[in-house]
C-alpha positions in Angstrom: 0.0 -0.1 0.0 1.5 3.4 -0.9 2.0 5.7 2.0 -0.6 8.4 1.0 -3.3 5.6 0.6 -4.8 6.7 4.2 -8.8 7.2 3.7 -9.5 11.0 3.8 -11.1 10.5 6.9 -11.9 14.1 7.7 -14.8 14.2 5.0 -15.6 10.3 5.1 -18.4 8.8 7.1 -17.1 6.7 9.9 -18.0 3.0 9.4 -20.4 0.6 11.9 -19.5 -2.2 13.1 -21.6 -4.8 15.1 -21.8 -4.2 18.9 -22.5 -7.0 21.7 -25.9 -7.6 21.6 -26.5 -7.1 17.7 -26.6 -3.3 17.7 -23.9 -1.4 15.8 -21.5 1.1 17.0 -19.1 3.9 15.4 -15.5 2.1 14.3 -12.4 3.9 15.9 -11.0 6.1 12.6 -7.6 4.4 11.2 -4.6 5.9 13.3 -2.6 8.5 11.7 0.9 7.7 12.6 3.3 10.6 14.3 5.9 9.8 11.3 6.4 7.8 8.3 9.8 7.6 7.4 10.5 6.8 3.7 13.9 6.2 2.2 14.5 5.4 -1.8 12.9 2.3 -3.3 15.1 -0.5 -4.1 15.0 0.0 -7.7 16.8 3.8 -7.2 19.5 2.3 -5.0 20.3 -0.7 -7.2 22.2 1.2 -9.8 24.6 2.0 -6.9 24.8 -1.3 -5.6 26.0 -2.8 -9.0 28.8 -0.3 -8.6 30.0 -1.4 -5.6 29.4 -5.1 -7.0 31.7 -4.0 -10.2 34.6 -2.5 -7.9 34.6 -4.7 -5.1 35.2 -1.8 -2.5 32.5 -2.0 0.1 34.1 0.5 3.0 37.0 2.9 3.9 36.1 5.7 1.7 35.3 4.1 -2.0 34.1 5.7 -4.8 30.4 5.8 -3.8 31.7 7.8 -0.3 33.5 10.0 -2.7 30.5 11.1 -4.6 28.2 11.3 -1.8 30.5 13.8 0.2 31.4 15.9 -3.0 27.7 15.8 -3.6 26.6 16.8 -0.1 29.3 19.7 0.2 27.9 21.2 -3.2 24.3 21.2 -1.6 25.6 22.9 1.4 27.9 25.4 -0.5 31.2 24.1 0.6 34.3 22.7 -1.0 34.1 18.4 -0.3 37.1 18.8 2.1 35.2 20.6 4.4 32.9 17.9 4.9 33.3 14.5 7.1 31.2 11.7 6.8 30.5 9.6 10.0 28.6 6.1 10.9 25.8 8.2 12.6 25.2 12.0 14.2 26.0 10.8 17.8 28.9 9.7 17.3 30.2 12.7 15.0 29.0 15.2 18.1 31.4 13.1 20.3 34.3 13.2 17.9 34.2 17.2 17.4 34.2 17.3 21.0 37.2 15.2 21.1 39.0 16.9 18.1 39.0 20.2 20.3 41.2 18.1 22.7 39.0 19.5 25.5 40.6 18.1 28.8 38.2 15.0 30.0 36.1 16.1 32.9 35.2 19.5 32.1 32.0 20.6 31.8 30.1 20.5 28.5 27.5 23.5 28.5 24.3 22.2 26.3 20.6 23.3 26.5 18.2 21.0 28.7 15.7 21.4 25.7 17.6 18.8 23.7 17.5 15.2 22.7 19.3 12.8 24.8 22.0 12.3 22.0 23.4 15.6 22.8 24.1 14.7 26.5 25.1 11.2 25.4 28.0 12.7 22.9 29.3 14.9 25.7 29.6 11.8 27.9 31.3 9.7 25.1 33.8 12.7 24.8 34.6 12.4 28.6 33.1 15.5 29.3 30.3 16.5 31.9 26.8 17.9 30.8 26.0 20.9 31.9 22.2 21.9 31.5 21.5 25.6 30.9 17.6 27.2 29.7 16.8 28.2 26.2 15.4 31.5 25.0 11.7 31.5 24.9 11.0 32.9 21.3 13.9 30.1 19.8 13.8 27.4 22.0 17.5 27.5 21.7 20.6 28.5 23.6 20.9 32.4 23.7 24.5 33.4 22.8 24.3 36.5 24.8 23.4 34.9 27.8 26.0 32.6 27.6 28.7 34.8 27.2 27.5 36.8 30.1 28.0 33.8 32.3 30.1 34.0 35.5 31.4 30.5 35.2 32.7 30.4 31.8 35.9 29.3 33.2 34.5 26.0 34.3 33.3 25.5 30.7 35.7 23.2 28.7 33.1 23.3 25.1 29.5 24.5 24.5 27.2 22.4 22.4 24.9 24.4 20.6 21.2 22.9 19.2 19.2 23.9 16.3 15.8 22.8 17.7 13.7 20.4 15.8 16.0 22.2 12.2 15.2 25.7 12.9 18.5 27.9 12.0 20.8 29.3 14.8 23.1 32.5 13.9 26.3 30.7 13.4 28.1 34.0 13.3 27.0 34.9 16.9 28.8 31.6 17.8 31.6 32.1 16.1 32.3 35.6 17.6 31.4 34.2 21.0 33.9 31.3 20.6 37.1 33.8 19.6 36.3 35.9 22.5 36.1 33.4 25.0 38.6 30.8 23.8 35.9 28.2 24.7 35.4 25.7 21.6 31.5 25.5 19.9 29.7 22.8 18.0 26.6 23.0 16.7 24.1 20.1 16.7 22.3 20.8 13.5 21.0 17.4 13.4 17.6 18.5 11.9 19.1 21.3 10.0 20.0 19.6 6.4 17.8 22.1 4.5 18.5 25.4 6.3 22.3 24.7 5.8 21.6 24.0 2.1 23.9 27.0 -0.3 21.9 30.0 -0.2 19.8 28.9 3.0 19.0 30.7 6.4 21.7 29.0 8.3 25.4 29.0 6.7 28.5 27.5 7.9 31.2 29.6 9.3 34.1 28.7 11.8 32.2 27.0 14.3 32.0 23.1 13.1 28.2 21.7 12.6 26.9 18.0 12.6 24.1 17.0 10.8 22.2 13.8 11.4 21.5 11.8 8.1 19.1 9.4 10.1 15.9 7.8 8.4 13.7 9.9 11.0 14.9 13.1 9.3 14.1 14.9 6.3 16.7 13.9 4.0 18.2 10.5 5.3 19.9 7.3 4.5 19.3 4.9 7.7 22.2 5.9 9.8 24.9 8.6 9.0 26.1 11.9 10.0 27.9 14.6 8.4 30.6 17.1 10.3 31.0 20.6 8.5 33.6 22.7 9.2 36.2 25.5 6.6 38.6 24.6 9.2 40.8 21.8 7.4 43.3 21.5 10.2 40.3 20.4 13.0 38.8 18.5 10.3 41.8 16.4 9.4 42.1 15.7 13.2 38.2 14.6 13.4 39.3 12.4 10.6 41.8 10.5 12.2 39.4 10.0 15.1 37.0 8.4 13.0 39.3 6.3 11.2 41.5 4.4 14.1 43.8 7.4 14.3 44.9 6.2 10.8 44.8 8.9 7.8 47.0 7.8 4.9 48.8 5.3 6.5 48.4 2.4 9.1 50.2 4.1 11.9 47.6 5.7 14.6 48.5 8.9 15.6 45.4 9.5 17.9 43.2 7.3 19.8 40.7 6.7 17.8 37.9 5.0 17.2 35.3 3.5 13.9 33.0 5.6 13.0 33.1 5.2 9.2 30.1 5.7 6.7 30.1 2.1 4.2 29.8 2.3 0.4 26.0 0.4 1.2 25.1 3.7 3.1 26.6 6.2 0.4 24.6 4.2 -1.9 21.5 4.9 -0.4 22.7 8.6 0.4 23.3 9.2 -3.5 19.9 7.9 -4.3 18.2 10.1 -1.4 20.0 13.0 -3.3 18.5 12.4 -6.8 15.1 12.2 -5.2 15.8 15.6 -3.0 14.3 18.2 -5.1 10.7 15.9 -5.2 11.5 15.0 -1.4 11.6 18.7 -0.5 8.7 19.8 -2.0 6.9 17.4 -0.4 8.1 18.8 3.1 7.3 22.0 2.1 3.7 21.0 0.9 2.7 19.0 4.3 4.6 22.2 6.3 2.1 24.8 4.4 -0.9 22.7 4.8 0.0 22.9 8.9 0.9 26.7 8.5 -2.1 27.7 6.8 -4.3 25.6 9.0 -2.7 27.2 12.3 -2.3 30.6 11.2 -3.5 33.0 14.0 -4.5 30.1 15.8 -3.9 31.0 19.5 -4.7 27.7 21.2 -2.0 25.7 19.4 1.8 27.3 18.9 3.5 25.7 16.3 7.7 25.6 17.5 9.6 28.4 16.3 10.5 29.1 12.9 7.8 26.8 11.7 6.8 27.5 8.1 9.5 29.9 7.3 12.3 29.0 4.8 13.6 25.8 5.8 11.7 22.5 6.1 12.3 19.6 8.7 10.4 16.2 9.6 8.6 17.0 12.4 6.2 19.5 13.7 5.0 19.9 17.5 3.2 22.6 19.0 2.8 24.1 22.2 -0.4 22.5 24.1 -2.5 25.0 26.2 -1.6 23.4 29.9 -1.4 19.9 30.8 -0.9 17.7 27.6 -2.2 14.7 29.3 -5.8 14.7 28.7 -4.9 16.0 25.1 -2.8 13.3 24.0 -5.6 10.9 25.6 -8.1 12.5 23.4 -6.2 12.8 20.4 -5.5 9.2 20.8 -9.1 8.6 20.9 -9.5 10.1 17.3 -6.8 8.4 15.9 -4.1 10.9 15.7 -0.9 9.6 17.4 1.4 11.9 19.0 5.0 12.0 20.3 7.2 13.9 22.8 10.1 13.9 20.8 12.3 15.5 23.4 10.3 14.4 26.5 10.6 16.3 29.9 13.8 17.7 28.7 17.4 16.2 28.6 17.8 16.9 32.6 14.7 14.7 33.6 16.2 11.8 32.2 17.7 9.2 35.0 21.4 9.0 32.9 21.2 12.8 33.5 19.2 13.6 36.5 22.7 14.1 38.4 24.2 16.6 36.0 24.9 20.2 36.8 22.4 22.4 35.7 21.2 26.3 36.0 17.5 27.0 36.9 15.3 26.2 33.8 12.4 27.7 34.2 11.5 28.2 30.5 12.6 24.5 29.2 10.4 23.4 32.4 7.5 25.3 30.9 8.2 24.1 27.2 9.0 20.6 27.9 5.6 18.9 29.1 3.5 20.9 26.7 5.5 20.3 23.6 3.7 17.6 21.7 4.7 16.1 18.1 1.6 15.9 16.0 1.4 13.5 12.6 3.7 14.8 10.1 5.2 12.9 7.1 5.4 14.2 3.6 2.8 12.4 1.9 -0.1 13.5 4.1 -2.8 14.6 2.2 -5.2 17.9 2.9 -8.0 15.6 4.6 -5.2 14.1 7.0 -3.8 17.3 8.0 -7.2 18.8 8.6 -8.3 15.8 10.5 -5.3 16.0 12.9 -6.2 19.9 13.0 -9.7 19.1 14.0 -8.8 16.6 16.5 -6.4 19.0 18.1 -8.7 21.9 18.0 -11.2 20.0 19.6 -9.2 18.7 22.4 -7.4 21.7 22.7 -10.8 23.4 23.3 -11.7 21.2 26.1 -8.5 21.7 27.9 -8.6 25.1 27.6 -12.5 25.3 29.2 -11.1 22.7 31.9 -8.0 25.5 32.6 -10.8 28.6 32.6 -13.2 26.4 34.7 -13.9 27.8 38.4 -12.8 24.7 40.3 -9.5 24.7 37.7 -6.4 24.8 39.0 -4.3 28.1 38.2 -2.7 27.0 35.0 -1.7 29.7 32.9 -2.2 29.3 29.2 0.5 31.6 28.2 3.1 31.7 31.0 5.5 35.2 30.8 8.5 33.3 30.0 6.1 32.3 26.4 4.3 35.2 26.1 
């Protein structure tokens, strides 16, 4: 069945099923998943696999790997030498921190509002995650607030996150790194499109890490890329990703194996062939949601949604406690996902890490709900999701406003 074969539920009459005692009841609508990752079909990958068979080169920077790197670099407006490919983006983040030779045990400042891979990468690099709050208008670290900190002498590195693919101002972080002497790495896992040549996020001197996971707007299954205009630093990262080797069998660094195989490169090349159509699909469903929710004060999309970039997730800020809303959406066949949970600092593995006061994160995190979002969604499916969300949000709003309700602000001052 094709991915867009789900019936147009918003305008269809619900089916009836036999109920106990011989009566009828309404059948639950087919569920809409929160995501439907889609990589190139086998026929599109096959020509590249045949090249692998012909060359007999399966790993260690083969011809397909080299072409993928060159084509990705062109997509980002870079020379091929400014891109390193890795087995996944979490390894890429850890290696990027290690490439700066930050002494183990130092603090790595990062937003609490992020996926756990950010903190996991810092731990993998021997650093201690230190969670800071985000700006309410961007859901990202504020460079001015970071530079004004009184504890910069304790910070060994800074991991900046581009939340859900939203661009960050790389020039500001470049300048901060120069002034403070603290290395900065940008976790731009979902920002494949924002980083495109001529796009809203430009690669500066600060290294940028992009995920090529299947759940991203551009995916190859598993993979990562590191973008940097510093050839000396990037050579060190490449050595670290290849056992410490580079052009010889002598390990000059204590590295690991983070190489991308020729088979992953084959999927990547097929994905790049399809990228123009893929991007149009993401752009279309983004516009459907942006238009449907324009001016709506009940459901606030994540910052920057609908601007000049695409990503593969769509989150809204729920009015108040979303628990009942999630349950109501589920009853209407709308699947949801809290992509980053209650924040990285709430996970048991990182609960004991040092942290600042986190009022904005602790307000955003419980209320951010991921709604169904994939590039083949039909207009009627988007209408169905929005209708279910509106009905559920209105019920939540009525509960909050009721005379017996607890005091739960719809728009806390930090988010107004």
